[in-house]
Steps between C-alpha positions, in 0.01 A plus 500: 500500500298343222618149387336396175665201345734279707621333186638824360695683772605768255145621498533603853838691431470883556616793695479488868186657656718783669722563195544870454741548195584870549521708812643838595498654838653828603514693828631856548534742790552870466576738780342836400769785492333733738580600856815505727795331352342504152532710182176702526315690777767412744522831710154538644409275802124530423529391132736222623233362725235518221686393190822361614591129558235348274572177324322369193502137380361315202469134427427368144404152402447382147458140413340261244206289578460143633415210259160339491324214310200557293265206535162353395228364720405237241663152528539386139744224608247320702762435760300616795513796743798424700684820459222750585335494159752712335599388158761616253375611158679468159705784391401603145643841481720761674338583841720820520391636158260782447435811701446339837648578841231719624210499735272342236732216435855391585555222247347380171234238600442422136852344488361197681261219407344200676696179426337214312288270706715238689815711473689748729584856404856586382546818691773537766424620851598860591531601134360856542631783723257722698525873556809644677534750772632858495485695827670805645470561880632816674561641840621809674624516850667714749632466867410778746727516805305557823756458777856379522436135424128526408369562142182478300509335157240615246447295187242509219482204266314455174439166334461498112568878457431490120157317559602231255253199487627161604298221326441154611545197280242492213229250484662175373176319395469451124151431346 
Protein backbone atom coordinates (compact mmCIF):
# COMPACT_ATOMS: atom_id res chain seq x y z
CA UNK A 1 0.00 0.00 0.00
CA UNK A 2 1.24 3.45 -0.92
CA UNK A 3 0.33 6.23 1.51
CA UNK A 4 0.96 9.65 -0.01
CA UNK A 5 -0.52 12.41 2.10
CA UNK A 6 -1.50 11.78 5.73
CA UNK A 7 -3.46 15.06 5.75
CA UNK A 8 -5.81 13.81 3.00
CA UNK A 9 -7.02 10.26 3.77
CA UNK A 10 -9.36 10.38 0.73
CA UNK A 11 -6.26 10.28 -1.49
CA UNK A 12 -5.60 6.73 -0.29
CA UNK A 13 -9.18 5.60 -0.92
CA UNK A 14 -9.50 2.98 -3.63
CA UNK A 15 -10.37 -0.58 -4.47
CA UNK A 16 -8.81 -3.40 -2.48
CA UNK A 17 -5.73 -5.03 -4.03
CA UNK A 18 -7.62 -8.31 -4.47
CA UNK A 19 -10.87 -6.76 -5.80
CA UNK A 20 -12.13 -8.77 -8.78
CA UNK A 21 -15.41 -7.19 -9.90
CA UNK A 22 -16.69 -9.90 -12.23
CA UNK A 23 -16.17 -13.64 -12.10
CA UNK A 24 -17.84 -16.63 -13.72
CA UNK A 25 -16.89 -20.24 -13.07
CA UNK A 26 -18.54 -23.30 -14.56
CA UNK A 27 -17.87 -27.02 -14.29
CA UNK A 28 -19.51 -29.81 -16.22
CA UNK A 29 -19.24 -33.60 -16.42
CA UNK A 30 -20.57 -35.67 -19.31
CA UNK A 31 -20.67 -39.46 -19.42
CA UNK A 32 -20.20 -40.50 -23.04
CA UNK A 33 -23.20 -42.52 -24.34
CA UNK A 34 -21.18 -45.56 -25.47
CA UNK A 35 -20.95 -49.06 -24.00
CA UNK A 36 -22.94 -51.37 -21.74
CA UNK A 37 -25.99 -49.68 -20.23
CA UNK A 38 -25.65 -46.70 -22.59
CA UNK A 39 -27.43 -45.70 -25.78
CA UNK A 40 -24.79 -46.53 -28.43
CA UNK A 41 -22.44 -49.48 -29.04
CA UNK A 42 -23.92 -51.40 -26.12
CA UNK A 43 -24.02 -54.98 -27.48
CA UNK A 44 -20.36 -55.75 -28.18
CA UNK A 45 -18.06 -56.54 -25.24
CA UNK A 46 -14.91 -55.55 -27.16
CA UNK A 47 -16.33 -52.16 -28.14
CA UNK A 48 -17.58 -51.69 -24.59
CA UNK A 49 -14.06 -52.17 -23.25
CA UNK A 50 -12.59 -49.72 -25.79
CA UNK A 51 -15.13 -46.89 -25.97
CA UNK A 52 -17.57 -47.55 -23.11
CA UNK A 53 -17.54 -45.88 -19.72
CA UNK A 54 -15.57 -42.73 -20.63
CA UNK A 55 -16.29 -39.49 -18.83
CA UNK A 56 -15.41 -35.98 -20.10
CA UNK A 57 -15.26 -32.88 -17.92
CA UNK A 58 -14.66 -29.17 -18.53
CA UNK A 59 -13.90 -26.27 -16.23
CA UNK A 60 -14.34 -22.69 -17.45
CA UNK A 61 -13.12 -19.62 -15.56
CA UNK A 62 -13.62 -16.04 -16.76
CA UNK A 63 -12.88 -13.07 -14.52
CA UNK A 64 -11.95 -9.42 -14.69
CA UNK A 65 -8.53 -8.22 -13.59
CA UNK A 66 -7.18 -6.91 -10.31
CA UNK A 67 -6.69 -3.19 -9.69
CA UNK A 68 -3.29 -1.55 -9.65
CA UNK A 69 -1.85 1.89 -9.05
CA UNK A 70 0.15 3.74 -11.71
CA UNK A 71 2.93 5.74 -10.06
CA UNK A 72 5.93 7.98 -10.72
CA UNK A 73 9.44 7.51 -9.41
CA UNK A 74 9.94 11.29 -9.05
CA UNK A 75 9.11 12.93 -5.70
CA UNK A 76 7.75 16.38 -6.57
CA UNK A 77 6.31 16.78 -3.08
CA UNK A 78 9.79 16.80 -1.46
CA UNK A 79 8.30 14.67 1.33
CA UNK A 80 11.07 12.09 1.31
CA UNK A 81 11.17 8.44 0.32
CA UNK A 82 9.28 6.82 3.19
CA UNK A 83 6.94 4.83 0.96
CA UNK A 84 9.33 3.07 -1.37
CA UNK A 85 9.71 6.04 -3.71
CA UNK A 86 6.36 5.59 -5.43
CA UNK A 87 4.46 8.82 -5.96
CA UNK A 88 0.95 9.48 -7.28
CA UNK A 89 0.70 11.66 -10.39
CA UNK A 90 -2.03 14.19 -11.20
CA UNK A 91 -4.86 12.92 -13.38
CA UNK A 92 -5.25 15.27 -16.38
CA UNK A 93 -7.30 13.02 -18.69
CA UNK A 94 -9.12 9.71 -18.90
CA UNK A 95 -6.65 6.82 -18.36
CA UNK A 96 -9.15 4.41 -19.93
CA UNK A 97 -9.70 6.39 -23.14
CA UNK A 98 -8.22 5.52 -26.51
CA UNK A 99 -7.32 2.18 -28.02
CA UNK A 100 -5.47 0.61 -25.15
CA UNK A 101 -5.81 -2.74 -23.38
CA UNK A 102 -3.26 -4.58 -25.47
CA UNK A 103 0.25 -5.92 -25.25
CA UNK A 104 1.73 -2.53 -26.22
CA UNK A 105 -0.11 -0.61 -23.50
CA UNK A 106 -2.85 -1.22 -21.01
CA UNK A 107 -3.80 2.34 -20.05
CA UNK A 108 -3.37 5.87 -21.37
CA UNK A 109 -0.13 7.12 -19.74
CA UNK A 110 -0.62 10.59 -21.26
CA UNK A 111 -3.63 11.01 -18.93
CA UNK A 112 -1.18 11.62 -16.06
CA UNK A 113 1.19 14.50 -15.29
CA UNK A 114 3.71 15.32 -12.58
CA UNK A 115 2.28 17.43 -9.77
CA UNK A 116 3.60 20.95 -9.17
CA UNK A 117 6.73 21.08 -7.00
CA UNK A 118 5.87 20.86 -3.31
CA UNK A 119 2.46 19.20 -3.87
CA UNK A 120 1.10 15.66 -3.93
CA UNK A 121 -0.62 14.06 -6.91
CA UNK A 122 -4.42 13.86 -6.94
CA UNK A 123 -4.78 10.29 -8.25
CA UNK A 124 -6.42 7.64 -6.06
CA UNK A 125 -4.81 4.27 -5.46
CA UNK A 126 -5.89 1.20 -7.47
CA UNK A 127 -7.69 3.30 -10.06
CA UNK A 128 -6.90 1.05 -13.07
CA UNK A 129 -7.84 -2.61 -13.55
CA UNK A 130 -5.37 -5.02 -15.14
CA UNK A 131 -6.06 -7.82 -17.59
CA UNK A 132 -8.56 -10.52 -16.71
CA UNK A 133 -8.34 -14.27 -17.02
CA UNK A 134 -10.16 -16.68 -19.32
CA UNK A 135 -9.29 -20.34 -19.11
CA UNK A 136 -10.83 -23.65 -20.16
CA UNK A 137 -9.50 -26.88 -18.66
CA UNK A 138 -10.59 -30.36 -19.71
CA UNK A 139 -10.21 -34.00 -18.74
CA UNK A 140 -11.25 -37.45 -19.89
CA UNK A 141 -11.22 -40.48 -17.63
CA UNK A 142 -12.27 -44.10 -17.40
CA UNK A 143 -12.18 -46.78 -14.73
CA UNK A 144 -11.02 -50.22 -15.89
CA UNK A 145 -12.04 -53.14 -13.62
CA UNK A 146 -9.20 -55.61 -13.01
CA UNK A 147 -10.49 -57.97 -10.27
CA UNK A 148 -13.52 -57.95 -8.05
CA UNK A 149 -12.43 -55.05 -5.76
CA UNK A 150 -9.48 -53.75 -7.78
CA UNK A 151 -9.68 -51.27 -10.62
CA UNK A 152 -7.39 -49.00 -12.64
CA UNK A 153 -8.33 -45.33 -13.16
CA UNK A 154 -7.01 -43.63 -16.27
CA UNK A 155 -7.25 -39.85 -16.58
CA UNK A 156 -5.86 -37.33 -19.08
CA UNK A 157 -6.02 -33.66 -18.09
CA UNK A 158 -5.39 -30.54 -20.17
CA UNK A 159 -4.87 -27.11 -18.68
CA UNK A 160 -5.72 -24.08 -20.82
CA UNK A 161 -7.21 -26.13 -23.67
CA UNK A 162 -7.74 -23.10 -25.92
CA UNK A 163 -4.18 -21.83 -25.34
CA UNK A 164 -5.50 -18.42 -24.26
CA UNK A 165 -2.76 -16.16 -22.83
CA UNK A 166 -2.96 -14.98 -19.22
CA UNK A 167 -1.20 -11.64 -18.84
CA UNK A 168 0.42 -10.30 -15.69
CA UNK A 169 -0.26 -6.78 -14.41
CA UNK A 170 1.08 -4.06 -16.72
CA UNK A 171 4.06 -1.91 -15.82
CA UNK A 172 2.65 0.78 -13.51
CA UNK A 173 5.59 3.20 -13.80
CA UNK A 174 4.72 6.48 -15.55
CA UNK A 175 7.49 8.63 -17.02
